[in-house]
N, C-alpha and C positions, 0 to 999 in steps of 0.2 A: 059449563056442562057434559063439553063433549068428551073430557077424558075418562069421567064417571062413566058413561056409557062403552067407549071405548075398551075399558079395563072391565066391563062385565062382560062384553061379548067375548073378549082375547080368553077370561075365565073360564067362561064357561065351553067354549070351542078347547081350550085345551084342554080340561082335565075330561070331558066328556068321550077326546082321544085317544086320552092318556085312559081311560077305564076299556075302552074297544083294544088297544094295543096292548093292555094285560093277560088280555085274555089270551092273546096269541103269544104272551109271553115275550114282547116289543119294549124297549128299557124307554122309563118316561121321558125322559129328555129327548128323544127323535121324537115322540107325540105334539112336544110344547114348541119346539124349533118349527117342525112342519105347521103350526099353527100361524105362527107368526110369518110364516113364507107363503102359505096360503092367504092368509087376509091383509096381507102387507102390501106395498108399493108391486115389490114382482109379480104377484098373480091378480086377486082380486082387485087391489087397491082397495078395500075400503075402511083399515086402520091405518094411518101415517104416524112414523114414530115422533114425538111430542117429549118438548122438555119435563111436562108432569112422569108419563111415562117412563120416562130416562132417570125420574131419581128416584122411583119405584122400584127401576130397574139398580140402579146400584148400591138402593139400600140391600134389595133383594140376594145382592152378592155379595154384601159386605158378610149380612147373616149368614148366608151358606157358607161363607169360611170360615167363620166363627163354629159352625155344627160341621162340617169337614172336622176342623180342630177339634171337637170336640166329641168325635167319633172314633178319631185314630187313636191307635194302644203304644203308646212311646215305647213299652216293656213288649213289643208285638217282635224285635229285633234281637233280644236277648239272648233267647238261645239260638241263631243261625248268625249273628252280627256280622262279622266277616262275608258269608255265603249271600248272606243280604245287599250288603253292602258293594262287592263285586259287581254280582248279577245286575243290581240297579246301573251301575255307571258304567256299565259296557253295553244295557238298554241304551240306556239313552246318547251314549260313545256312537252305535251303529245309527239309529234311528236319526240324531244331530246330522251326520252326514248324509247320510240318504235323502233325507228333507233337502240339506242345504245344497246336495250336487243337483237335484232334480228340478228344484228353480234356478241356480244359476244356467243349468241346460235351458231352459226356457225365458231366459237372459230379463230376469225381473230385477236384478241389481244383488249386489253383496247384499246389503241389508235388510233386506225385506228378508234373500237365503237364510242370513244367520237367526231371524224371528221366526221361520215355518222351521226350521229346522229345530232350534231352539224350543218348539211351541206342539212338536211333534215328538219330543225326546219322552213328556210322561204322560203317565201312566196313570189311568184312571182307575182310583183306592176301589169307590163304588161299585166299577163293573168289576173288578178280581172280586170281592167279596161278593159282592152277586154268583157269580159263578160257582166260588167256593160253596155260596149255601145251597145251590142245586145238585153237585155235583161233589160224591167222595172221592178223598183224594188222599196217598199218603200224609203223613204228620208233618213227614219233614218239608214237605214238598208245598203244602200249606201255609206254614210255619216262611219257608224264603218267598211264598209268591206274598203275602202282607206285609211280611217285613221290605222286602223289595221294591214295594208300589207304598208302604210310607215312607224311604230313603229317596222314590223318585220325587214326593212331594217338597221334600225338604230341597233336593235342587234344585225342581221347578220356583222353589223359591228365592234359590240364590239366580237364578237366570234372568227371574222378574226384574229383580234388581237391579243384574245387567242391562236390560231391556228397556226399563226406567232411568238408568243412567244415559241409554243411548239417546234417549229424546232429548237429554238436555244439550247434546253438544256432540262433537268427535270424541269418543272415546281412544283414547290414546293408551300406553302401556303404562303412562304413569295414575292417570286417571283410573283405571282399571284395577291397578293395584287398590287405590284409596279407594275404592268401590268394595271392591271385596274384601277388605278390612271393616270396612266400616258394615258390611253386610252380616259377615261373622261375629265382629262383637256383638250386633244388637240382636242376634239369635242365641252367641251365649249369655247376654246377661239376661236376657227372657229364660232363657232355659234355668238358668240359676236361680233366679227368684219362683220358679216352678219347684226347683228343686226342696230351696230350702223354705219356703213359704208352703205350698200346698201339698206337699209329698212328707217334709218331718215335723213345720208346725203346729203347736196345738192351738194359740189363738184363733184359729180360720173355721175352728170345729164349731163354732158359736154362729157362725153366718151360716154354714153350711146348713145348719137343723133348720133353719129356718125358710124352706123353699121358695117365699116372696122375697126378702132378704137377698139369697143366694141369685133369684132371677135377674135381679138387680145391683148387684155386683160385677154378676157374668157381663150387663149390657156395657154399665160403666168403661168394666175394664179393656173390655172389645174398641169400645172406640174411642177412648186414653193410648192403647197401643197401637192402634190402626192412625191415631192423629201422629203420634212418635213415630212409626216410621215414615211417616210422609215428609216428616220433619230434619230428617238425618236422608233424605232424600233418594228413599224407598217407593213402593208403592202401598195403599192403604191396605187392599187386600193381606198383604205379608201379615201385616201386626194385626188382623182379624185370624187370622189361621191360627198366629203365634199364641194368642189370647186361649183362644180355644184349645189348643196344644196343650197351653201351660194348666187350665182349671182340667184336663181330662188326667193330669195326672194324680189326680184325687184317688183314685183308682188301684192304686198301687201304696197307699200308706197303710201300714198296720194297725188295724179297727177292728178290737173281737168284734163289735157292734154291728160290724162291715155299717154303720149310718150315711158315713159320706160313698161308699158307693151306691146305695139305696136311694142318696140323693141325689146321687151324679145321676143317675138311669133317670130319676125321677126329672129333672130338670132338663133331659135331653127328650122324653118322652114328650115333654108339655110346649118344649120349641120345635118337635117334629111335627107335630101337628099346624102350629103357625106357619112352619115354613115350607113344609112338604106340599100343602094346600095352597099358597098366597106368593109368599116373598121367591122362592126357588121359581115355583114353575113362571112368573111374571119374568124373571132375568131371560129364560132360556125361548122365550115367546118375544121378548126384544131384539135379541140376538135373529129370529125370524126377520124384525120385523125391519132388522140392517139389512139382511141380505135384500139385494136386488141391485146383481150386475147386468150388464146389457148383454143380451143374451150371446149375440155376434161374439163376446168377448169370453163368454165360458168354452175350456178346455180339455173334451170326456179326457182327451190322452192325459193330460194333467195331474187331472184328478186318480184316475187310474194308479201313474206313475208316484203320486206323491200316497195313495190309499196303499200300494206294493210297500213302497219308502216306510210307510209307516208299519205295519206288520211285518216285514224279510227284517227290519232294523232290531225289533224287539223279539222274532221268533233266532236273529240271529247272535247276537247280545244279549240276549238274557239266556240261551241255551248254551252256548258258551262258556258264559259266566259260572254257569249251573255244573258244567262240566270238568271245570279247572277243579273243581271240589271231588272229584271223582262220584259223583253220582253217574244212573245206568241213561242213555242218550234215549231213554222213554220216557224218563222222569223229567230231563232236560228239556226235552222237547215241549213235555206238558207247560212247566215253565214258563220257555217263549212264548207256549201261546195264550197262557191264559196272563201273560203281562200286554195282551194287544191291544187291551179296549182303551179308548178315549173319551172323556168329556169333560164334568164342569170345569175344571182346573183348564183346559183347553180354551172354554171357549169363553171364560173370562180373559186368558189372554189376547184372543183372538179380538174380542172388543177392544178392549183396550190396546192393540196395535192397530187397527182401525182406526179411533177417536183420536190420536195419535199423529196418523198419516206415514204410519211405517212400512203398512200394506194397501192395496189398494182393494174395492173392490172383488175384482176378478179373484183375486189369493184370500182374500178372508171368507168369498162362496164355496170357492175349491177347498178348503180346510175347514168350513164348519160342515160340507159333505162328508168329508173324509174323517173326520169326528164320528161323524154320526154313522159312516158304514162301519168303523171299527169296535161301536158299543151296540151295531146289530148284530156281526159276524164274528166275536169275540168269543162268547158262549154259546152261539152253535158250532165253533170249531172244536173247541173246548172238551164240550160234551160228544161231538162223533167220534174227535181221537178217542177220550176214553175209552168208549164201547171198543173202537176198531182194535186198540193196545188190549184189551181186556179179552178179547176172542182172537 
């Protein structure tokens, strides 16, 4: 019964801390991770990571990736496709390069440097969307931001596949090419199914109309694609994310009665309550419980440089990408700042890297701190920059 008591304590403290943090507009991810760090072995040692908590956290991760896919808008980059792709690609490239060089500078090894660079390359779409909800921006700027954040997710899916391949042995040019083809085929086949089954087909309409059946079908598809992804050598979370993305394309259907959109929104609302109040907090709390580096190995300079690499990589890469398409320096800088947040997907990648031994506790803890700092500071920087630009 120990894990039930631990679960109750963790959830009460996490949700209470989240409520306090909401008052000062701090992202809930920070509250959840700090709860794990506070109650876990690093500080108080009240609760230890256990197999039962890990199972719940893993399930929470799968469901979180499903939710991220459901809330993604596949057509978000339709208006500014080229701009979003270039902005995202350059942001990933610069962040990867800066993160890679920083880790190499501290002598942590090439594999760890590649892993951290790939982790820092992603933008948290939930942080970006939260920024845009609170601050008014030009339509083109907001469209590019959301489109680029979406493309970042697709790139992250690819990088997770590469990282998974790294854990199965040495990654030669031939195995990299084979893995790239495998990932591309898996994503393409899934998206083709989403195009011809969920967006255009009529038979799916009967499933959507009944919300209970729709919910069950969503779970079946999620675990089917998660297992399929694992069978082709990818990570389960890729399948879960693509399941959500596939179903999200229902909002693109030409439906005069708007029934599919209504049912999709109802599904997301029902899932949101269970996920945001239970499963998603558990995953981030477990990340905090895993945070246990030796105090003597914590390097504030490395954390500072990694944070600088994360923020500067997006500012320069995404800003340059926006500038290439003729946007003003003001708008390009706003895009670079808005793309600076890290969050859910980064934590998922970090947890995977620690569990398979690509990175150790020191790097894990450092990048967790960096992710929390970017989630905290990006909305602040974006808000202040817009006020300055208007003034």
